[in-house]
Kinemage of the C-alpha trace (Angstrom):
@kinemage 1
@onewidth
@group {chain A} dominant
@subgroup {mainchain}
@vectorlist {calphas} color= white
{ca met a 1} P 6.731 112.961 121.106
{ca leu a 2} L 9.143 114.875 122.883
{ca lys a 3} L 10.770 111.290 124.048
{ca phe a 4} L 11.012 110.044 121.116
{ca ile a 5} L 12.575 113.218 119.802
{ca cys a 6} L 15.349 113.094 122.457
{ca ile a 7} L 15.818 108.676 122.494
{ca leu a 8} L 16.168 109.413 118.460
{ca ile a 9} L 19.083 112.465 119.501
{ca val a 10} L 21.254 109.993 121.829
{ca leu a 11} L 20.808 106.937 119.313
{ca ile a 12} L 21.915 108.902 116.670
{ca gly a 13} L 25.167 110.241 118.595
{ca leu a 14} L 26.072 106.881 119.681
{ca ser a 15} L 26.249 105.874 115.972
{ca leu a 16} L 28.085 108.531 115.308
{ca asp a 17} L 30.900 108.178 117.633
{ca gly a 18} L 30.696 104.418 116.963
{ca ala a 19} L 31.696 105.727 113.273
{ca glu a 20} L 34.636 108.270 114.265
{ca ala a 21} L 36.153 105.391 116.319
{ca gln a 22} L 36.719 102.767 113.607
{ca arg a 23} L 37.528 104.949 111.396
{ca lys a 24} L 40.392 106.431 113.909
{ca lys a 25} L 41.094 102.595 114.555
{ca lys a 26} L 41.481 102.029 110.508
{ca phe a 27} L 43.807 104.947 110.194
{ca lys a 28} L 45.805 104.333 112.681
{ca ser a 29} L 46.183 100.248 111.346
{ca lys a 30} L 46.941 101.618 107.884
{ca lys a 31} L 49.363 104.169 109.020
{ca gly a 32} L 50.730 102.009 111.115
{ca thr a 33} L 52.545 104.423 114.113
{ca ser a 34} L 53.563 101.873 116.550
{ca lys a 35} L 57.155 101.986 117.405
{ca arg a 36} L 57.627 98.066 116.382
{ca glu a 37} L 56.338 98.466 113.216
{ca ile a 38} L 58.570 101.623 112.642
{ca arg a 39} L 61.747 99.135 113.744
{ca lys a 40} L 60.227 96.954 111.412
{ca arg a 41} L 60.035 98.848 108.555
{ca gln a 42} L 63.461 100.458 108.794
{ca gln a 43} L 65.029 96.626 109.735
{ca glu a 44} L 63.104 95.433 106.345
{ca ala a 45} L 64.841 98.505 104.061
{ca phe a 46} L 68.111 98.078 105.420
{ca asp a 47} L 68.441 94.770 104.687
{ca lys a 48} L 67.392 95.192 101.072
{ca asp a 49} L 69.780 97.408 100.471
{ca asp a 50} L 72.078 99.293 102.687
{ca thr a 51} L 74.475 101.122 100.741
{ca asn a 52} L 72.638 104.357 101.359
{ca ala a 53} L 72.295 103.397 104.299
{ca phe a 54} L 73.411 106.488 106.970
{ca asn a 55} L 75.914 104.250 109.504
{ca pro a 56} L 79.152 104.118 110.620
{ca lys a 57} L 81.051 102.839 107.565
{ca gln a 58} L 79.773 105.288 105.168
{ca pro a 59} L 80.775 108.282 104.349
{ca met a 60} L 78.946 111.786 105.116
{ca gly a 61} L 77.297 114.242 102.539
{ca ala a 62} L 74.363 113.475 100.052
{ca lys a 63} L 76.141 112.844 96.525
{ca gln a 64} L 79.696 111.467 95.981
{ca asn a 65} L 82.504 111.217 98.219
{ca asp a 66} L 86.515 110.181 97.593
{ca ser a 67} L 85.207 107.552 100.309
{ca arg a 68} L 86.474 104.343 98.779
{ca asp a 69} L 84.906 100.214 100.373
{ca asp a 70} L 87.532 98.547 98.615
{ca leu a 71} L 89.954 100.248 100.634
{ca leu a 72} L 88.067 100.766 103.841
{ca trp a 73} L 86.619 96.997 103.743
{ca his a 74} L 90.043 94.577 103.012
{ca ser a 75} L 89.425 91.479 100.896
{ca glu a 76} L 89.530 89.075 103.962
{ca thr a 77} L 87.110 90.711 105.968
{ca ala a 78} L 83.510 89.734 105.510
{ca asn a 79} L 81.839 92.700 103.648
{ca thr a 80} L 81.757 93.300 99.799
{ca val a 81} L 82.977 96.248 97.786
{ca tyr a 82} L 80.052 98.533 96.455
{ca asp a 83} L 77.897 98.006 93.643
{ca gly a 84} L 78.554 98.703 89.957
{ca ala a 85} L 82.526 99.549 91.615
{ca gly a 86} L 85.636 97.773 92.004
{ca asn a 87} L 89.301 97.857 91.670
{ca leu a 88} L 92.232 96.326 90.006
{ca ser a 89} L 95.742 95.560 92.066
{ca leu a 90} L 99.131 94.742 91.454
{ca val a 91} L 99.555 92.414 94.312
{ca ser a 92} L 95.898 91.856 96.165
{ca pro a 93} L 93.063 90.545 94.800
{ca ser a 94} L 90.775 92.257 92.524
{ca arg a 95} L 87.171 93.277 93.286
{ca tyr a 96} L 83.993 94.068 91.721
{ca gly a 97} L 80.894 94.746 92.855
{ca leu a 98} L 77.976 92.619 91.303
{ca lys a 99} L 75.543 93.967 93.244
{ca pro a 100} L 74.583 94.645 97.815
{ca gly a 101} L 76.399 91.974 99.074
{ca leu a 102} L 77.738 90.236 95.887
{ca glu a 103} L 81.676 90.418 94.668
{ca leu a 104} L 83.435 88.812 91.987
{ca ser a 105} L 87.335 88.765 92.714
{ca ser a 106} L 90.669 87.252 90.704
{ca asn a 107} L 94.079 88.379 91.734
{ca val a 108} L 94.229 88.758 88.164
{ca phe a 109} L 98.510 89.605 87.762
{ca ile a 110} L 99.279 86.143 87.965
{ca ser a 111} L 96.159 84.695 86.474
{ca tyr a 112} L 98.376 83.295 83.979
{ca trp a 113} L 100.055 81.032 85.854
{ca val a 114} L 97.142 80.390 88.192
{ca pro a 115} L 94.244 81.502 87.060
{ca asn a 116} L 91.286 82.403 89.339
{ca val a 117} L 87.993 83.319 90.040
{ca tyr a 118} L 86.071 84.001 93.223
{ca ile a 119} L 82.098 84.584 94.421
{ca lys a 120} L 81.672 86.131 98.096
{ca lys a 121} L 78.696 86.413 99.176
{ca arg a 122} L 77.315 88.643 102.196
{ca trp a 123} L 74.706 86.843 104.219
{ca gln a 124} L 74.324 89.615 107.150
{ca asn a 125} L 75.365 93.363 106.930
{ca asp a 126} L 75.244 94.534 110.971
{ca gln a 127} L 77.521 95.353 113.456
{ca trp a 128} L 78.218 91.529 112.661
{ca tyr a 129} L 78.917 90.903 109.093
{ca val a 130} L 79.112 87.380 108.001
{ca ala a 131} L 79.514 86.063 104.441
{ca ser a 132} L 81.327 82.991 102.251
{ca lys a 133} L 83.071 83.081 99.325
{ca his a 134} L 83.745 80.002 96.909
{ca gly a 135} L 86.000 79.641 94.015
{ca phe a 136} L 88.214 77.446 91.293
{ca tyr a 137} L 91.817 77.789 90.423
{ca ser a 138} L 94.379 76.074 88.792
{ca ala a 139} L 97.730 76.184 88.765
{ca thr a 140} L 98.626 73.746 86.144
{ca leu a 141} L 99.937 76.240 83.715
{ca gly a 142} L 102.751 77.688 86.428
{ca leu a 143} L 103.428 74.009 87.748
{ca asn a 144} L 104.847 73.570 83.868
{ca trp a 145} L 106.376 76.653 83.597
{ca leu a 146} L 108.274 76.254 86.985
{ca asn a 147} L 109.472 72.219 85.363
{ca asp a 148} L 110.213 73.299 82.391
{ca gly a 149} L 112.435 76.062 83.684
{ca asn a 150} L 114.133 73.949 85.823
{ca tyr a 151} L 113.054 75.391 89.054
{ca asn a 152} L 114.947 73.363 91.418
{ca ser a 153} L 114.171 74.689 94.737
{ca ile a 154} L 110.552 75.044 94.339
{ca ile a 155} L 109.791 71.484 92.149
{ca asp a 156} L 111.219 68.205 91.365
{ca lys a 157} L 111.313 67.359 88.097
{ca ala a 158} L 107.900 65.898 86.994
{ca glu a 159} L 107.292 63.611 83.539
{ca asp a 160} L 103.541 64.035 83.864
{ca ile a 161} L 101.528 67.187 84.739
{ca pro a 162} L 98.201 66.952 84.252
{ca phe a 163} L 95.246 69.648 84.791
{ca ile a 164} L 94.392 70.301 88.088
{ca leu a 165} L 91.552 72.357 89.486
{ca ser a 166} L 91.540 73.353 93.167
{ca met a 167} L 88.352 74.343 94.990
{ca lys a 168} L 88.568 77.103 97.445
{ca asn a 169} L 85.337 77.191 100.374
{ca glu a 170} L 85.494 79.991 103.254
{ca leu a 171} L 83.327 81.347 106.230
{ca ile a 172} L 84.125 84.656 107.091
{ca val a 173} L 82.523 86.694 110.271
{ca ser a 174} L 83.588 90.086 110.777
{ca arg a 175} L 82.771 92.598 113.914
{ca leu a 176} L 82.841 96.419 113.532
{ca ile a 177} L 84.105 98.588 116.570
{ca val a 178} L 82.716 102.062 116.476
{ca asn a 179} L 82.798 104.779 118.718
{ca asn a 180} L 78.938 106.507 118.082
{ca asp a 181} L 79.710 110.183 120.415
{ca arg a 182} L 80.830 111.635 117.382
{ca cys a 183} L 79.375 112.075 113.299
{ca gly a 184} L 81.390 112.193 110.594
{ca arg a 185} L 83.851 109.730 108.791
{ca asp a 186} L 86.706 111.179 110.040
{ca lys a 187} L 86.464 109.034 113.334
{ca pro a 188} L 88.563 106.190 113.559
{ca tyr a 189} L 86.955 102.374 113.517
{ca ile a 190} L 88.444 99.101 113.933
{ca ile a 191} L 87.182 95.919 112.429
{ca leu a 192} L 88.258 92.472 113.764
{ca thr a 193} L 87.888 89.181 111.354
{ca gly a 194} L 87.818 85.431 111.870
{ca gly a 195} L 87.325 83.141 109.327
{ca ile a 196} L 88.045 78.895 108.560
{ca gly a 197} L 88.672 77.347 104.616
{ca val a 198} L 89.550 74.346 103.006
{ca asp a 199} L 91.222 74.149 99.386
{ca phe a 200} L 91.031 70.975 98.016
{ca gly a 201} L 92.549 70.201 94.244
{ca val a 202} L 91.726 67.361 92.247
{ca pro a 203} L 93.867 65.571 88.956
{ca phe a 204} L 92.489 65.013 85.691
{ca gly a 205} L 94.957 62.500 84.822
{ca asp a 206} L 98.102 60.801 85.769
{ca ser a 207} L 100.668 62.750 88.043
{ca asp a 208} L 104.091 62.153 89.799
{ca leu a 209} L 103.933 65.615 91.025
{ca asn a 210} L 105.947 65.723 94.557
{ca glu a 211} L 105.140 68.548 97.471
{ca leu a 212} L 106.429 71.980 96.766
{ca lys a 213} L 109.400 73.580 98.654
{ca gly a 214} L 109.890 75.772 100.349
{ca his a 215} L 107.753 78.511 102.780
{ca phe a 216} L 104.341 79.440 101.186
{ca phe a 217} L 104.547 77.157 98.319
{ca ala a 218} L 104.813 73.441 100.706
{ca asn a 219} L 101.562 74.791 103.075
{ca arg a 220} L 99.798 75.154 99.846
{ca ser a 221} L 101.015 72.315 97.256
{ca pro a 222} L 98.490 69.655 98.074
{ca ala a 223} L 95.523 71.968 96.633
{ca leu a 224} L 98.137 73.097 94.338
{ca ile a 225} L 98.839 70.079 92.539
{ca gly a 226} L 96.558 67.843 93.809
{ca ser a 227} L 97.399 65.457 96.109
{ca gly a 228} L 94.964 66.683 98.930
{ca tyr a 229} L 93.609 68.817 100.933
{ca thr a 230} L 94.507 72.834 103.255
{ca ala a 231} L 92.916 73.740 105.622
{ca tyr a 232} L 93.281 77.008 107.721
{ca ala a 233} L 92.073 79.986 109.945
{ca lys a 234} L 92.299 83.289 110.267
{ca leu a 235} L 92.539 86.146 112.691
{ca arg a 236} L 92.432 90.018 111.076
{ca ala a 237} L 92.315 93.128 112.530
{ca asp a 238} L 91.992 96.526 109.864
{ca trp a 239} L 92.330 100.084 111.781
{ca gln a 240} L 91.559 103.170 110.351
{ca met a 241} L 94.215 105.667 110.922
{ca ser a 242} L 92.671 108.581 109.291
{ca lys a 243} L 90.200 109.415 105.985
{ca thr a 244} L 92.807 107.992 103.919
{ca leu a 245} L 95.292 105.856 106.399
{ca met a 246} L 94.355 101.797 107.010
{ca leu a 247} L 96.549 99.783 109.037
{ca gly a 248} L 96.086 96.212 108.784
{ca gly a 249} L 97.387 92.759 109.599
{ca gly a 250} L 96.440 89.378 110.993
{ca phe a 251} L 97.602 85.535 111.350
{ca lys a 252} L 96.568 82.471 108.986
{ca tyr a 253} L 97.382 79.649 110.679
{ca phe a 254} L 97.052 76.189 108.050
{ca arg a 255} L 96.612 72.999 108.582
{ca gly a 256} L 96.833 69.709 105.810
{ca asp a 257} L 98.617 67.068 104.199
{ca phe a 258} L 102.353 68.442 103.932
{ca ser a 259} L 105.211 68.189 105.556
{ca gly a 260} L 105.510 69.489 109.221
{ca ser a 261} L 101.264 69.385 109.049
{ca gly a 262} L 101.390 72.961 110.091
{ca ala a 263} L 102.373 76.499 109.284
{ca leu a 264} L 101.468 79.867 110.627
{ca glu a 265} L 101.903 82.936 108.473
{ca his a 266} L 101.836 87.059 109.874
{ca gln a 267} L 100.796 89.820 107.270
{ca ala a 268} L 100.832 93.431 108.157
{ca glu a 269} L 100.640 96.236 105.661
{ca leu a 270} L 100.090 99.819 105.813
{ca gln a 271} L 97.351 101.086 103.342
{ca ala a 272} L 97.416 104.777 101.617
{ca met a 273} L 94.809 106.736 99.385
{ca ile a 274} L 96.858 108.573 97.536
{ca phe a 275} L 94.638 110.027 95.159
{ca pro a 276} L 90.484 109.472 94.961
{ca lys a 277} L 91.075 106.400 92.432
{ca phe a 278} L 94.959 104.935 93.384
{ca ser a 279} L 95.669 103.942 96.845
{ca val a 280} L 99.318 102.062 97.515
{ca ser a 281} L 99.752 99.302 99.657
{ca leu a 282} L 103.565 98.905 101.853
{ca gly a 283} L 103.593 95.449 104.170
{ca tyr a 284} L 104.978 92.195 105.064
{ca val a 285} L 104.728 88.429 104.961
{ca leu a 286} L 106.130 86.090 107.556
{ca ser a 287} L 105.862 82.442 107.286
{ca val a 288} L 107.254 79.802 110.441
{ca ala a 289} L 107.538 76.273 109.636
{ca asn a 290} L 109.702 72.971 110.448
{ca tyr a 291} L 110.019 72.295 106.708
{ca thr a 292} L 112.567 69.354 106.335
{ca asp a 293} L 114.120 71.534 103.596
{ca thr a 294} L 114.217 74.879 104.726
{ca ser a 295} L 114.638 76.946 107.646
{ca thr a 296} L 112.462 77.594 110.450
{ca leu a 297} L 111.589 81.175 108.916
{ca gly a 298} L 110.556 82.908 105.504
{ca phe a 299} L 109.514 86.115 104.734
{ca ile a 300} L 108.872 88.166 101.853
{ca pro a 301} L 108.060 92.414 102.115
{ca phe a 302} L 105.185 93.480 99.235
{ca phe a 303} L 104.484 96.602 97.458
{ca asp a 304} L 100.942 97.275 95.766
{ca leu a 305} L 99.269 99.215 94.161
{ca thr a 306} L 95.560 99.718 92.706
{ca tyr a 307} L 93.774 101.390 91.045
{ca tyr a 308} L 89.433 102.213 92.208
{ca phe a 309} L 86.534 102.266 89.480
{ca gly a 310} L 83.600 103.007 89.394
{ca arg a 311} L 80.813 104.956 91.288
{ca arg a 312} L 81.538 106.235 94.869
{ca gln a 313} L 78.812 105.973 97.752
{ca gly a 314} L 77.022 108.534 98.964
{ca arg a 315} L 73.984 108.430 101.931
{ca gln a 316} L 70.314 109.258 101.734
{ca lys a 317} L 68.217 111.461 104.312
{ca gly a 318} L 66.713 108.229 105.578
{ca leu a 319} L 68.467 107.296 108.539
{ca phe a 320} L 67.446 103.378 108.598
{ca gly a 321} L 67.251 102.772 111.573
{ca arg a 322} L 71.070 103.653 112.659
{ca lys a 323} L 72.047 106.224 115.035
{ca met a 324} L 73.196 109.856 114.166
{ca tyr a 325} L 75.363 110.131 116.850
């Protein structure tokens, strides 16, 4: 009898140990505490929406602040503005964030002469940013205005100017370079950007338009007058000198159905935030091309004023896989 009781106690103990081991295993599998699982969940959370992620491009603090995505990330880069926010600019594209990773833009203050609208979709957002930009524009109103005003230095007199629809397609890649040995939004960083694109114009009707003349017109005229295509490649760098000061510039090379077949443009600008909602830009554009009807060099200085509207981003407590220091 005693032997039976001892065997029974041993069996009960073994069954309880097995049940406890199964319970712990099940609890651990539900908890998902492995480092691999944690990294996976962090990356999934960041991929869904990085607007509040604590990462180098965003400011310190849990509440909204004066930092502006449109100033930190130039319109030529592969990143988009914060969703629900945007800007209005005199010269540069005006931008609005439709949702995380999707941006609507337009050069609204030249829209009477060249109505235009573009969509930029960000496909990747990490240290490498990848985006594509697509849109439509039409120079028909501007061409008629130049033709009626007898601007012979730009356009030859034409009898028939049809409606012309031009399309833009561009692929953009940016690389964020930042020093992680300091914590704070005031540390400088550099963004390097490269891209390729092509513009193509289609006339809806008969046309006797000739190639536009002069720098900044001739290399864009195939798409503007609907006579062919213009392809281009660009390289750009942006440097955050301080919280409110950005220096940027780059090169863009055009190739297409225009005289000389190639043109190189260089742009540089200094952007300064004078108030949380207002910033100014000073810069220039230099063009180098062997056109038959003008000199080799063309130069245009420019001034831009930008008004920012909408909310400004902060950060939340979660780190989402981004280094704090």
